[in-house]
Structure formats: C-alpha cells, structure tokens
C-alpha positions in Angstrom: -11.3 -4.4 -6.1 -8.0 -2.5 -5.8 -5.1 -3.5 -7.9 -1.6 -2.0 -8.0 0.8 -3.1 -10.8 4.5 -2.3 -10.4 3.8 1.2 -8.9 7.0 3.3 -8.6 7.5 6.8 -7.2 10.7 8.8 -6.7 11.3 12.1 -5.1 14.6 13.4 -6.5 17.1 10.6 -6.0 15.0 8.9 -3.3 12.8 6.0 -4.3 9.7 6.1 -2.1 7.8 3.2 -3.6 9.6 0.7 -5.9 7.7 -1.8 -8.1 4.8 -2.2 -5.7 2.1 -4.7 -6.7 -1.0 -5.5 -4.7 -4.3 -7.2 -5.3 -7.0 -6.5 -2.7 -10.2 -8.7 -2.9 -13.6 -7.0 -2.8 -15.0 -6.8 0.8 -11.6 -7.6 2.4 -9.9 -5.9 5.3 -6.2 -5.3 4.8 -3.3 -3.7 6.7 -0.1 -2.0 5.5 2.7 -2.0 8.0 6.4 -1.1 8.0 9.1 1.0 9.6 9.1 4.8 9.3 10.0 5.9 5.8 8.8 2.6 4.3 6.5 4.3 1.9 3.1 3.6 3.5 1.7 7.1 3.3 3.2 7.7 -0.1 1.3 4.6 -1.3 -2.0 6.1 0.0 -1.2 9.4 -1.7 -0.6 7.5 -5.0 -3.8 5.5 -4.8 -5.9 8.6 -4.1 -4.2 10.7 -6.8 -2.7 13.2 -4.4 0.6 12.5 -6.1 1.3 10.9 -9.4 3.3 7.7 -9.9 6.4 7.6 -12.2 5.6 4.0 -13.4 3.0 1.3 -13.0 -0.7 1.3 -13.0 -3.5 1.4 -10.4 -7.0 0.0 -10.9 -10.4 0.1 -9.2 -12.1 -3.0 -10.4 -11.5 -2.8 -14.2 -11.1 1.0 -14.2 -7.5 2.3 -14.7 -7.3 5.3 -12.4 -3.6 6.0 -13.0 -2.9 9.7 -13.4 -6.5 10.8 -12.6 -7.2 13.7 -10.3 -8.1 13.3 -6.6 -11.7 14.3 -7.4 -12.0 11.8 -10.3 -10.7 9.0 -8.1 -13.0 9.9 -5.3 -16.0 9.8 -7.7 -14.8 6.4 -8.9 -15.0 5.0 -5.4 -11.9 5.6 -3.3 -12.1 7.6 -0.1 -9.6 8.3 2.7 -9.6 9.3 6.3 -6.4 10.9 7.5 -4.1 10.4 10.5 -4.7 14.1 11.4 -8.5 14.7 11.3 -9.8 16.7 8.4 -13.1 18.0 9.8 -15.2 21.2 9.8 -14.6 22.4 13.4 -17.5 24.9 13.5 -20.1 22.5 12.0 -22.1 20.0 14.1 -21.7 16.4 13.2 -25.0 16.6 11.4 -23.9 19.6 9.3 -20.5 18.2 8.6 -21.8 14.9 7.2 -24.6 16.6 5.3 -22.1 19.1 3.7 -19.9 16.1 2.6 -23.0 14.4 1.0 -24.0 17.6 -0.8 -20.4 18.0 -2.0 -20.5 14.5 -3.4 -23.7 15.3 -5.2 -22.6 18.7 -6.4 -25.1 20.4 -4.2 -23.1 23.0 -2.4 -24.7 26.0 -4.0 -26.7 27.9 -1.4 -25.6 25.3 1.1 -27.2 26.9 4.1 -30.6 26.9 2.5 -30.1 23.3 1.5 -29.3 22.1 5.0 -33.0 22.5 6.1 -35.2 19.5 5.2 -32.8 18.3 2.5 -32.9 14.5 1.7 -29.2 14.4 2.6 -30.2 14.9 6.3 -31.6 11.4 6.4 -28.5 9.9 4.8 -26.3 11.8 7.2 -28.3 10.1 10.1 -27.6 6.7 8.6 -23.9 7.4 8.3 -23.8 8.7 11.9 -25.5 5.5 13.1 -23.0 3.3 11.2 -20.0 5.1 12.6 -21.5 5.3 16.1 -21.9 9.1 16.1 -25.7 9.2 16.4 -25.5 10.2 20.1 -23.4 13.3 19.3 -25.2 14.1 16.1 -26.0 17.7 17.0 -22.7 18.4 18.8 -20.2 20.9 17.3 -17.3 19.0 15.8 -14.5 20.8 17.8 -16.3 19.8 21.0 -16.0 16.1 20.3 -13.5 13.7 21.9 -10.4 12.8 19.9 -11.9 9.4 19.1 -15.2 10.8 17.9 -13.3 13.4 15.7 -11.5 10.4 14.1 -14.9 8.7 13.6 -16.3 11.9 12.1 -13.4 12.0 9.6 -14.3 8.4 8.6 -18.0 9.4 8.4 -17.0 12.2 5.9 -15.2 9.7 3.9 -18.2 7.4 3.9 -20.3 10.3 2.6 -18.4 9.8 -0.7 -20.0 6.3 -1.0 -16.6 4.6 -1.5 -16.0 1.0 -2.6 -12.5 1.3 -1.1 -11.8 3.1 2.2 -8.2 4.0 3.2 -7.6 4.7 6.9 -4.3 6.3 7.7 -3.5 5.3 11.3 -7.1 5.4 12.7 -5.9 4.9 16.3 -3.1 7.4 16.3 -2.8 9.5 19.5 -5.1 7.2 21.5 -4.7 5.3 24.7 -5.0 1.5 24.8 -8.7 1.4 25.7 -9.6 4.1 23.2 -7.6 2.4 20.4 -9.5 -0.9 20.8 -12.8 1.0 21.0 -11.9 2.7 17.7 -10.8 -0.4 15.9 -13.9 -2.3 17.0 -15.9 0.6 15.5 -13.9 0.2 12.3 -14.5 -3.6 12.2 -18.3 -3.1 12.8 -18.3 -0.5 10.0 -16.6 -2.9 7.7 -19.0 -5.7 8.4 -22.0 -3.4 7.8 -20.8 -1.9 4.6 -18.8 -4.8 3.1 -16.5 -2.4 1.4 -12.8 -3.0 0.8 -10.9 -1.5 3.7 -7.1 -0.8 3.9 -5.5 0.7 7.0 -2.0 1.8 8.0 -1.3 0.9 11.6 1.7 0.6 14.0 0.0 -1.3 16.8 0.8 -5.0 15.9 -1.8 -6.4 18.3 -4.5 -4.5 16.3 -3.0 -5.5 13.0 -2.8 -9.2 13.8 -6.3 -9.3 15.3 -8.1 -7.4 12.6 -6.5 -7.7 9.2 -7.3 -10.6 6.9 -4.2 -9.8 4.8 -1.1 -7.8 5.7 1.4 -6.1 3.4 4.8 -5.3 4.8 6.6 -2.4 3.2 10.3 -1.9 3.7 12.4 0.7 1.9 9.6 1.3 -0.6 9.2 -2.3 -1.6 6.9 -5.2 -0.6 8.9 -7.3 1.8 6.1 -9.8 2.4 2.4 -10.3 2.1 0.0 -12.8 3.6 -2.1 -13.8 6.5 -1.4 -12.5 10.0 0.0 -15.9 11.0 2.4 -16.1 8.0 3.6 -12.5 8.5 4.1 -13.0 12.3 6.4 -16.0 11.5 8.2 -14.5 8.5 11.9 -14.2 9.4 12.5 -11.4 7.0 9.7 -9.4 8.5 11.0 -10.1 12.0 14.5 -9.0 11.1 13.4 -5.8 9.3 10.5 -4.7 11.4 8.9 -6.8 14.1 12.1 -7.6 15.8 13.8 -4.2 15.1 12.8 -2.4 18.3 10.0 -0.5 16.5 7.7 1.3 18.9 4.0 0.2 18.6 2.6 3.6 17.9 5.3 5.8 16.3 4.0 8.0 13.6 4.6 7.5 9.9 
C-alpha cells in the first residue's frame, strides 16, 4: 500500500533520511521507532508532502506521489494525526468532524448554512462512533480531555477517507492507563477500517504489543526491520536504541 524507494533528504549538510526503503502491506499496522533525531518525523513529513525529498520515490499503491503537494497526497489517500493536536477549539466534536468532511468534499462555501441537516452530519456520527467520541459528540473541542482531543485529531484525519493513516506519537503526554486506553482505541479503529496504519512511538511495551512490523531508524537510516520478536532480539537495535538508556516517552 505504501512504498518508499531509496528516499533521501538533507537539510544543509545534515542528512535527515538516507536511502530509506519500506514496503507496507495493505491493512497492516506498523511502528517506526528510533532515538531522537533518527529521522522519524522527517519521514512522515516526506510521505505527506510537507517537505520534498532530494532523491528516491514514494508510492501509494501504484501511484507515484513523489513531489506532489500535501493536498494532492491527502486526496490520494494519505492522512496524518499529529503529536500536538490540530483541532478546531471553538467547534464541537460534531462540527469539527463535519467541517473536515466538507473540506474533503470541497463544500466549505457557506459552511455555517451547510452544517444544518447536511448529509455529512451522518458521516460525522459514524466517524465519532469508530473513534469512541460518540459520547462527547456535542461537546466543544477545547473542553475535551487530552486523550479525547487526540482521538478527535485522528477523527479529523479519518474524515479524509485515507487508505494510509500516519499517527505521530498518539500516546504522547499521557499517563500509563490513558496510553493503553488510547492505543486500544487505535487497535479497534484499525480492525474496523482495515486501513494501513503507521505510528511513531517511544513506549516499547506498546510497540511490541501492537505492531505487526517494526522499522528502526538510526541516524536517518533503516537499522533493522521485522517482527516485534526479531527486533527485540536484534543486537544492533539493542546497542543503538533499546539498550541505550532511552526513556520510554521522550519526544521526537
């Protein structure tokens, strides 16, 4: 579903990603891990078109999305939820998701008139139910808990009807119980939608219990890839990251 071929990006004399290749199967759930500065967020920025790569190619199915704009890539099926939530604070959950659906469908003209009895209202209810936000559907976004705000950010990404969903540290800033509640929501979402899901995460318990495949980035390069068991026992990964005194939840 998502293929990266020899993707390279430099900022001045610093190589952020170097010859990165990945092949993510349709309907799979994948984790990207690595120390601070490994290139994880840069990789997400390249996939979504926020920044342009210097070399290599990126594909969604058989479509080459290399060099396309963020908007074009979104319409081709890639959506992203951010580490820091990107929501409409003065909108209710219902209004926020509806606005995102209308934006996807180019229906933002006279948006306030369109909110009332618009077909997007029903779709927004479905997305709220999938993400577990149905109980706070009419609550203003800035009144939600931190966890529900993160879920709303994911819901806004789902409004784009993605084939590939990128989650940048979905459990950042949460306590242990809230982290597991969030990641279980994510797993449930993945099972219901069968989309290809990729997440960046520092909590190794979550990574090893959730991901089907793990990619380890180190100094901008793929250090290892494979199943949780193979990554957990990979000596190069242990030396570079798992055994390097990395804190579970340090930010990217």
